[in-house]
C-alpha positions as CSV (number, residue, x, y, z in Angstrom):
1,M,127.5,90.5,113.3
2,K,126.4,93.3,111.0
3,K,123.0,93.7,112.6
4,T,124.6,93.9,116.1
5,L,126.9,96.7,114.9
6,M,124.0,98.7,113.3
7,V,122.4,98.6,116.7
8,L,125.6,99.7,118.5
9,L,126.1,102.6,116.1
10,V,122.7,104.1,116.8
11,V,123.4,103.8,120.5
12,L,126.7,105.4,120.2
13,F,125.2,108.4,118.4
14,L,122.3,108.8,120.8
15,V,124.0,111.0,123.3
16,P,126.0,113.6,121.4
17,A,123.1,113.9,118.8
18,G,120.6,114.5,121.5
19,L,122.7,117.5,122.6
20,F,122.2,119.3,119.3
21,A,118.5,118.3,118.7
22,G,115.6,120.8,118.5
23,I,113.0,120.5,121.2
24,F,110.0,119.8,118.9
25,D,109.2,120.0,115.2
26,L,106.5,118.7,112.9
27,S,107.3,117.6,109.3
28,L,104.5,117.0,106.8
29,G,105.0,115.7,103.2
30,A,104.6,112.8,100.8
31,T,106.3,109.5,100.3
32,A,106.5,107.1,97.3
33,Q,107.3,103.4,97.8
34,Y,108.3,100.8,95.6
35,N,105.8,97.8,95.7
36,G,108.4,95.1,95.4
37,S,110.6,93.4,98.0
38,V,114.2,94.8,97.9
39,S,116.9,93.0,100.1
40,V,119.8,95.1,101.4
41,D,121.3,92.0,103.2
42,Q,124.1,91.7,100.7
43,G,124.1,95.3,99.5
44,F,121.3,97.2,97.5
45,T,120.7,96.2,94.0
46,W,118.5,98.2,91.6
47,E,115.4,96.3,90.6
48,E,114.2,96.3,86.9
49,G,110.8,97.7,87.8
50,M,112.0,100.7,89.8
51,N,112.0,102.9,86.8
52,K,108.3,102.5,86.2
53,V,105.9,104.8,88.1
54,E,103.0,102.0,88.1
55,N,105.2,100.1,90.5
56,Y,104.9,102.7,93.1
57,E,102.5,103.3,95.9
58,F,101.8,107.0,97.1
59,G,100.7,108.8,100.2
60,P,101.3,111.0,103.0
61,D,104.2,111.1,105.4
62,I,103.9,112.8,108.9
63,R,106.6,113.0,111.5
64,M,106.4,114.5,115.0
65,R,109.7,115.0,116.9
66,L,110.3,115.7,120.6
67,L,114.1,116.1,121.3
68,F,115.3,112.7,119.5
69,V,112.1,110.8,120.0
70,E,110.1,110.6,116.9
71,L,106.7,109.4,116.0
72,D,106.1,108.6,112.3
73,I,102.7,108.0,110.5
74,A,102.9,107.0,106.8
75,A,100.0,105.7,104.5
76,L,100.1,104.4,100.9
77,Y,97.5,103.9,98.3
78,S,97.7,101.4,95.4
79,K,95.1,100.4,92.7
80,L,94.1,96.8,92.8
81,E,92.7,94.8,89.9
82,T,89.2,94.5,91.9
83,G,89.4,97.4,94.0
84,H,91.5,99.7,96.3
85,K,94.0,99.3,98.9
86,F,95.5,101.6,101.6
87,S,98.1,100.6,103.9
88,G,99.5,102.6,106.9
89,I,102.1,102.1,109.6
90,A,102.6,104.2,112.8
91,T,106.2,103.9,114.5
92,G,107.8,105.2,117.5
93,G,111.5,105.5,117.7
94,L,114.5,107.7,117.5
95,S,115.6,110.5,115.2
96,L,119.0,112.0,115.2
97,D,120.5,115.0,113.4
98,L,124.2,114.6,112.3
99,L,126.2,117.6,111.9
100,G,123.0,119.5,111.0
101,L,122.8,118.0,107.4
102,L,121.6,114.5,107.9
103,R,118.7,113.3,109.8
104,I,118.7,109.3,110.6
105,G,115.5,107.8,112.1
106,V,114.6,104.4,113.2
107,G,111.1,103.4,114.3
108,M,109.1,100.3,115.1
109,G,105.3,99.7,115.1
110,P,102.3,97.8,113.6
111,R,100.9,98.1,110.1
112,L,97.3,98.3,108.9
113,T,95.8,97.6,105.5
114,A,92.3,98.6,104.3
115,V,91.0,97.0,101.3
116,F,87.8,98.4,99.2
117,D,85.8,97.1,96.4
118,E,85.9,99.1,92.9
119,D,83.0,101.3,94.1
120,W,84.8,102.0,97.4
121,G,82.4,99.7,99.2
122,N,82.8,96.4,101.3
123,A,85.6,97.6,103.4
124,K,88.0,95.4,105.2
125,V,90.7,96.3,107.6
126,L,93.6,93.7,108.0
127,D,96.3,93.5,110.7
128,P,99.8,92.7,109.7
129,S,99.1,89.0,110.0
130,G,96.2,89.3,107.3
131,N,93.5,88.8,109.9
132,E,90.3,91.0,109.7
133,I,89.7,93.7,112.3
134,D,86.1,94.4,112.9
135,E,83.8,95.7,116.0
136,D,84.4,92.3,117.7
137,T,88.3,92.5,117.7
138,D,90.1,92.9,121.0
139,F,92.3,95.7,119.7
140,A,94.7,95.3,122.7
141,L,95.0,91.6,122.0
142,A,95.4,92.5,118.2
143,F,98.3,94.9,118.9
144,M,100.1,92.6,121.3
145,N,99.9,89.8,118.5
146,A,100.9,91.8,115.7
147,P,104.5,91.5,114.1
148,M,106.3,94.7,114.5
149,T,107.8,96.5,111.6
150,Y,110.6,98.7,111.4
151,R,110.9,102.0,109.4
152,I,114.3,103.5,108.8
153,T,114.7,107.0,107.2
154,A,117.6,108.9,106.1
155,D,117.1,112.5,105.0
156,L,119.1,115.5,104.0
157,K,118.1,118.6,105.6
158,L,117.8,121.5,103.1
159,G,116.6,124.3,105.4
160,K,113.1,123.4,106.3
161,I,112.8,120.8,103.7
162,L,113.7,117.0,104.3
163,V,114.6,114.9,101.3
164,G,115.6,111.4,101.6
165,L,115.0,107.5,101.6
166,N,113.1,105.2,103.8
167,Y,113.1,101.5,104.1
168,M,110.3,99.5,105.8
169,I,110.9,95.9,106.8
170,D,109.2,93.3,109.1
171,S,110.7,91.7,112.3
172,G,109.2,88.5,113.8
173,F,108.6,90.1,117.2
174,T,105.4,90.3,119.0
175,F,104.7,91.9,122.4
176,E,102.5,88.9,123.2
177,K,105.3,86.3,122.7
178,S,108.1,88.6,123.8
179,N,110.3,86.7,121.4
180,Y,113.2,89.1,121.7
181,D,115.5,86.8,119.6
182,K,113.5,88.2,116.7
183,L,113.5,91.8,117.4
184,L,115.9,92.7,115.0
185,P,114.7,93.5,111.2
186,N,114.5,90.3,109.0
187,F,116.7,91.5,106.2
188,E,117.1,88.0,104.7
189,N,113.3,88.6,103.7
190,G,113.9,92.0,102.2
191,G,111.7,95.1,102.7
192,A,110.1,98.1,100.8
193,I,112.1,100.8,99.9
194,G,110.8,104.4,99.2
195,A,111.5,108.2,99.0
196,S,110.1,111.0,100.9
197,V,109.9,114.7,100.8
198,L,108.8,116.8,103.7
199,F,108.4,120.4,104.9
200,T,109.1,121.1,108.6
201,L,106.4,123.6,109.8
202,F,108.2,124.1,113.2
């Protein structure tokens, strides 16, 4: 019931928010994401490791917005015991301005992970299911079989600066299976919470 209500609220805000949206803007910035799983299904709980910088991943955050349709691209770097890891997500969805002070965004898309050795060699690119992607991969099929991930953003608009939180959470939905019963975020399994600061160029 709670998940259905969330979807209905987004739809109800869509029309009035679109009337006040700008035509296009581009925002560039940085994001920091806690590398542990955080569940908000029963309300947010502060985790013990959230006050330690070594438990966070950092990277760029890019958002392009046309009216209330937004494309987000975010990437995160983390140091592994035996190498390096970059993880990225590209989402398409909706971004709504409320009262000119708050911007709420919800997008969905696939995640990719690139893993390197300590000397930045032997690179491997993995899809959301952990399968390696190489020159023999059928990219269209890989996309259709990739479990979709949601990225939810909430930002304060301080002039041209956006400061806020984001939450990334998986669903069980794939375009290949068209299993719409798993389209909603899987809040029971938790997700990754982070914070972003962006500057809107135009």
